[in-house]
VMD Tcl script that draws the C-alpha trace (Angstrom):
set ca {
  {0.23 0.11 -0.03}
  {1.33 3.59 -1.10}
  {2.79 5.71 2.20}
  {0.84 8.79 2.27}
  {3.11 11.95 1.00}
  {5.85 9.58 -0.71}
  {5.05 8.67 -4.16}
  {7.96 5.85 -4.13}
  {7.33 4.61 -0.57}
  {5.20 1.34 0.04}
  {4.18 -0.77 3.09}
  {3.56 -4.91 2.60}
  {0.15 -5.75 3.36}
  {0.69 -9.31 2.37}
  {2.95 -11.96 0.98}
  {1.34 -14.64 -1.30}
  {2.76 -17.72 -3.19}
  {1.60 -19.94 -5.98}
  {-0.71 -16.99 -7.21}
  {-2.12 -17.76 -10.36}
  {-4.09 -14.47 -10.54}
  {-4.21 -11.10 -8.69}
  {-7.21 -9.53 -7.61}
  {-8.31 -6.10 -8.56}
  {-6.47 -3.50 -6.71}
  {-7.40 -0.12 -5.51}
  {-5.21 2.31 -4.13}
  {-2.68 -0.69 -4.51}
  {0.01 -2.38 -6.14}
  {1.30 -5.77 -6.85}
  {4.76 -6.58 -6.91}
  {4.91 -9.67 -8.51}
  {8.09 -12.40 -9.00}
  {8.69 -15.94 -10.59}
  {11.48 -18.14 -10.17}
  {14.54 -16.99 -8.25}
  {13.01 -13.42 -8.27}
  {9.88 -14.55 -6.23}
  {11.95 -16.70 -4.16}
  {13.51 -13.61 -3.35}
  {10.65 -11.60 -2.67}
  {9.26 -14.15 -0.55}
  {12.34 -14.93 1.66}
  {13.14 -10.96 1.90}
  {9.73 -9.17 2.43}
  {7.65 -9.40 5.36}
  {4.03 -8.18 6.20}
  {4.58 -4.43 7.49}
  {8.15 -3.75 5.75}
  {8.57 -0.81 3.96}
  {9.80 -0.98 0.39}
  {11.36 1.80 -1.44}
  {10.29 1.57 -5.36}
  {12.08 3.75 -7.98}
  {12.03 3.40 -11.83}
  {12.87 5.43 -14.60}
  {12.68 4.89 -18.35}
  {15.62 4.76 -20.40}
  {16.63 6.33 -22.50}
  {13.26 8.14 -23.94}
  {12.21 10.09 -20.95}
  {9.17 11.15 -22.58}
  {7.89 7.89 -22.81}
  {4.59 7.60 -20.81}
  {4.55 3.65 -21.04}
  {6.26 0.71 -21.86}
  {6.19 -3.09 -22.10}
  {8.85 -5.72 -21.84}
  {9.79 -8.91 -23.10}
  {12.05 -10.94 -24.66}
  {14.30 -12.40 -26.21}
  {14.91 -9.87 -28.81}
  {14.35 -11.95 -32.34}
  {15.14 -9.18 -34.80}
  {17.33 -6.15 -34.44}
  {17.51 -3.28 -37.43}
  {15.75 -5.83 -40.03}
  {18.24 -8.67 -39.35}
  {18.48 -11.74 -36.71}
  {19.71 -10.68 -33.59}
  {22.44 -12.76 -32.51}
  {21.59 -16.05 -30.61}
  {18.58 -15.04 -28.17}
  {18.91 -16.18 -24.83}
  {15.94 -17.30 -23.68}
  {15.41 -17.88 -19.64}
  {15.94 -21.53 -19.98}
  {19.05 -23.02 -21.98}
  {17.93 -24.92 -25.26}
  {14.41 -23.20 -24.77}
  {14.75 -21.34 -28.38}
  {15.70 -24.51 -30.36}
  {12.24 -26.36 -29.11}
  {9.31 -26.02 -31.34}
  {6.84 -24.02 -29.08}
  {3.65 -21.83 -29.19}
  {5.38 -18.48 -28.67}
  {3.91 -14.73 -28.92}
  {5.75 -12.01 -30.86}
  {5.47 -8.34 -31.56}
  {7.14 -6.52 -34.44}
  {7.56 -3.15 -35.89}
  {7.98 -2.11 -39.36}
  {11.09 0.05 -40.47}
  {8.83 3.07 -40.79}
  {7.72 2.21 -37.14}
  {4.09 3.02 -38.73}
  {2.71 -0.75 -38.38}
  {2.86 -3.15 -35.60}
  {2.39 -6.90 -35.79}
  {1.15 -9.23 -32.80}
  {1.25 -12.59 -33.67}
  {0.53 -15.88 -31.93}
  {2.34 -18.92 -33.20}
  {0.65 -22.24 -32.16}
  {2.18 -25.09 -30.72}
  {1.95 -28.85 -29.10}
  {-0.61 -30.16 -31.37}
  {-0.05 -31.60 -34.98}
  {-3.18 -31.71 -37.62}
  {-4.55 -30.02 -40.25}
  {-5.33 -27.09 -38.39}
  {-2.95 -27.27 -35.51}
  {1.01 -26.66 -35.28}
  {3.37 -28.03 -33.37}
  {4.74 -25.07 -32.64}
  {8.16 -22.68 -34.02}
  {11.60 -22.36 -32.65}
  {12.95 -18.64 -32.14}
  {14.85 -19.01 -35.57}
  {11.42 -20.15 -37.51}
  {9.77 -17.21 -35.89}
  {12.41 -14.76 -36.70}
  {12.17 -16.02 -40.42}
  {8.65 -15.58 -40.60}
  {8.71 -12.07 -39.24}
  {11.43 -10.93 -41.77}
  {9.03 -12.69 -44.53}
  {6.08 -10.17 -43.40}
  {8.63 -7.09 -43.11}
  {9.23 -6.76 -39.83}
  {12.09 -4.60 -38.68}
  {12.06 -5.07 -35.34}
  {10.68 -8.15 -33.03}
  {10.66 -9.77 -29.73}
  {8.89 -12.75 -28.03}
  {6.74 -12.40 -25.29}
  {5.88 -15.14 -23.06}
  {5.81 -18.93 -24.71}
  {3.80 -21.88 -24.03}
  {0.34 -21.95 -22.78}
  {-0.21 -18.68 -22.02}
  {0.29 -17.65 -25.72}
  {-3.28 -16.43 -26.97}
  {-4.99 -14.15 -28.83}
  {-8.53 -12.94 -28.55}
  {-10.37 -10.71 -30.71}
  {-13.85 -9.12 -31.14}
  {-14.86 -10.79 -34.64}
  {-16.70 -8.30 -36.97}
  {-20.28 -8.54 -36.01}
  {-19.99 -10.13 -32.41}
  {-20.67 -8.10 -29.35}
  {-17.79 -10.64 -27.61}
  {-14.51 -11.76 -27.99}
  {-13.45 -15.03 -29.19}
  {-10.49 -16.69 -28.58}
  {-8.85 -16.99 -31.93}
  {-6.14 -19.39 -31.95}
  {-5.42 -23.03 -30.41}
  {-4.15 -22.71 -26.57}
  {-1.64 -25.05 -26.34}
  {-3.46 -26.77 -22.94}
  {-6.48 -26.78 -24.93}
  {-8.24 -23.80 -22.52}
  {-7.18 -20.64 -21.20}
  {-4.54 -20.02 -18.89}
  {-4.99 -17.17 -16.11}
  {-2.15 -15.09 -16.70}
  {-1.10 -12.04 -14.70}
  {-0.89 -9.20 -17.64}
  {-2.01 -9.01 -21.32}
  {-1.43 -6.59 -24.22}
  {-4.50 -4.83 -25.28}
  {-5.34 -3.02 -28.43}
  {-8.48 -1.08 -28.70}
  {-9.53 0.65 -32.25}
  {-12.67 2.74 -32.48}
  {-12.90 2.65 -36.24}
  {-15.44 -0.31 -37.39}
}
mol new
graphics top color blue
foreach p $ca { graphics top sphere $p radius 0.5 }
foreach p [lrange $ca 0 end-1] q [lrange $ca 1 end] { graphics top cylinder $p $q radius 0.2 }
display resetview
């Protein structure tokens, strides 16, 4: 919970482990970690602790919002070295993947979900990171990176003529997976 009068100070209200979704927060902030970061948070923070959080956007201080992901697939129209995913060898295994790319002029973005872990006429076994990079290059991407992969690779859209959203890919687990974040695009044009 924010401490009154200090924009960078917070008081820990609770510590939760094995959380698959966050509750709706009002006047509060959630600090979430996974893997070694999650273990460090659980071992270090205690209820009532005061935490100082500082942040800055670099190098573009004029940005209002940013997002992160990785690994980087393309930089300046070429494959970006040997992407180093969180788990060794992950980039060489065919998996469901989620990517975002930008055109050279920065005017076009592509949000792409590659299905995986299924074989069949309308389903896919997935792509390696190199295969995803080649696909994006073939579709005029100039910069590109991956987001999460596996069962959380999902795309939803409101299809023309419908009032509700639909899952438009084949999630690898056969169902939607609860995740803590997403990228949402809203358009006012029909």
